N, C-alpha and C positions, 0 to 999 in steps of 0.2 A: 718636486716629483711630478711626472707627467700625468695628464688627466687619465690616460689609459691605465696607468698603474693604480690610480685611485679606484677605477672601475673594477680592476682585477681583485684588489683587496676587498672591496665592498662585496663582490660576488662570493669570495671565499668565506666571508663572515655570514652572508645571507643564506647561502645554500644549505649549510647544516641546520640553521634555524628553520628554514622552510621545510626540510625533510622531517625534522622533529615535529613540527606543526602538522604535517601531512599524516604522520603516524598517529598523532593524537586524534585527527579527524577520522582516520580509518577506524580507530577504536570506538569512537562515538557512533559512527555509522553501523558498525558491527553490533554494538549494544542496542541501538535503535531497531535494527532488523530483528534481533532476538526477541525484543519486546513485542514487535508486531506479530511474530510467530506465536508467541505465548497468547496474545489477545485473540488471534485467529483461531487457535485451538479451542479456547474457551467458547468463542462464538459458535464454532462448529458443533461442539458438544451440546451447547444450549439449543441451537437450532434443531438438531436431531431429536432432542427430548421434546421440544415444543411441537414439532411436526407429528410425532407419535401421539402426544396428548390431544392435539387438534383432530387427528384422524379418529381417535377414540370418541371424541365428542360428536363428530360427524356420524359415526355408527349409532351412537345413542340417539341422535336426532332422527335418523332414519327409522329406528325402532319405535320411537315416540310418534313419529308421523304416521306410520302404518297402523298403529293402534288407535290413532285419532284421539290421543290423550292431550287435550289442549294445555292443561297445567304443566305437564311434562315437556311438551313442545316449547312453551315459554321459558321454562327453567333452563333447558339445554340451550335454547336460542340466546338467552342472556349470557350464559357461560361462553358461548361461541363469540359473541360480540366483544366480551372482555378480552378473549384471546386475540381477536382481530386488532383491537385497540392497542394491546401490548406489542404486537408485531409491527404495527404502523409506527408506534413511538420508537421502537428500536430502529426502524428504517430511517426515521428522521435523525436519530443520533448518528447513524452511519453516514447519512448525507452530510451532516455538519462536519464529521470527521473527514469526509471526502473533500469538502471545501478547504479545510485546513491542510490536507495533503497537497492539494493543488497549489496553494500559496507557498508551501514549503518547496515544491517542485519548481515553481517560478523563481524562488530565491536561488535554488541550486543552478538553474539555467543561467541566471545572471552571474553567479559565481564562476561558472565554467567559461562564460564570456571573458571575465577578468583574467582567468588562468591562461586563456589563449593569447590575450593581449600581452601578458607578462612573458610567456614563453617565446612569443614572436619577437618581443623586445630584446630578449637575450640573444636571439639569432642575429639581430641587427647590430648588436654591440661587437660581434665577432668572437664572442666567447662560447658560441654554440657547440663547437667540437669539444672543448675542454670540459664543459659542464653538462654534456649530453643534452644540450638544449633542443637539438633536432628531434631526439627521441621524445623529450618532454612535450614539444609542440605537437608531434604526432599523437601522443597519448591524450593530450588535452583536447584535441579535435575529436578524437574518438569518444572521450568522456562527454563532451558537449553533445555529440550526436545521441549518446545514450540518455542524457538528461532530457533532451527534447522528446525522445520516444517515451520516457517515463511520464512526462507532462501530458503528452497526448493520451497515454493509457489512463492516467488519472481522470482526465476530462471525460473520456469515453465511459469509464466506470461510473462516474457521477451521473452521467446522462441516463445510463441503464437503470441505476438505482432510483432516480427521480421518476422515470417512466413506470417502474414497478410500484412505487409509492402511490402514484396517481391511480393506477389500476386497482390497488388494494383499497384505497379510500372509496373509490366508486363502488366496488363490490360490497364493502362494509355498509355504505349508505343505503344501497339497494336492499340488502338483506335485512338491515335494521328497520327499514320502512315498509317491508313486505308484510302484509297482514292477512292475505288470502290463503286459505288452506285448500290445496288442490286435492280433491277426492280421487285418488288413483292408487292402484297396487303396483304400478310400474314406476319405480323411483327415478328412472331416467327421464320421465316426462314432468317431473316436479321442478319448477324454476329455482326454488330455494336450494335444492340439492345441487343443481348445476352451479349456483353461485358459490357454494361451499367447496365444490371440486375445483372451481377456478381459483379461489383464494388459496387452496392447498397447493395448487400448481405454482403460484407466486412464491410460496414459502419454500418449496422444493427448488425453485430457481435461485432463490437467495442462498440456499444451502450449497448448491453447485458453484455459485459465484464465490462463496467463502472458501470452498475447496480449491478453486483456481488461485485465489489470493494467497492461500497457504503454500501452494506449490511454487508460486512466484517468489514469495518471501524466502523459502528454503533455497531456491536458486540464487537469490540475491545474497543470502548469507554465505554461500559457497564463494561467490565472487568477492564479497567483502573480506573473507579470510585470505583469499589469494592476493588481493591488493595489499592487505596488511603485511603479509609475508614479503611481498616484493619491496614495499617501502621500508620495512625493517632491514632487509638485506642491503638496500641501497644506502640506508643510513649507516649501517656497519661499515660498508665499503668506504664511505666518505670519512668516517672516523679513522679508519686505517690509513687512508691517504694523508690525513692531517698529521697523524703520528709520524709517518715516514717523512713528511716535509719538515716537521720540527727536528727530527733526528738528523736530517740532512743539513739543516741550517746550523745545528749545534756543532757538527764536526767539519763544516766547510766555511 
């Protein structure tokens, strides 16, 4: 048997297996995206509740400050610091998750490199037309471009998150260490109040970031569903081709 015949037979065996594996990977990606959406929704609800609670504490602090009630000021201040610490801890958890996301994206970029090598190899063998390798090569290059963009987005997201964490920690440290009570009826001139407003801004920024993440995850889920449908359709078409080939061989 000629070497080219071996190559053809190997390709006939490998392609259905590859398609089945691709459908399996599509399902995993879809499941992972749905999990990310569920997590983002929980974070969104939690962040909204914590912003409302922090805003209420800021109002209590202003009331205590205007009444010059030192004990009440200290009590509310301690509650605010606890809220700040919790927000910062959550930020560190998100940063750690962001690092894991970058590592996963790096693995996916490497995988897309291998896919391009494989599809380009099929073109070289001369089987490109029969097994739609030209289309696969084009799709793999497109997927690789998408993976690179995802990796860049993940790195940018982590950088924004780390900058926000640094700002939050600086505000928390300044607020916790501030012991001077400014005698003024104008709350806009009180440094502590300005610190609290600044921290609240970082919390609102984090909420907007989560909203954008949720929007991106929903878009990705739509794309995952489309890819799964396409790969399932291709797998069905190849199964149909194999049945026709078997029937042809049986009667000829």
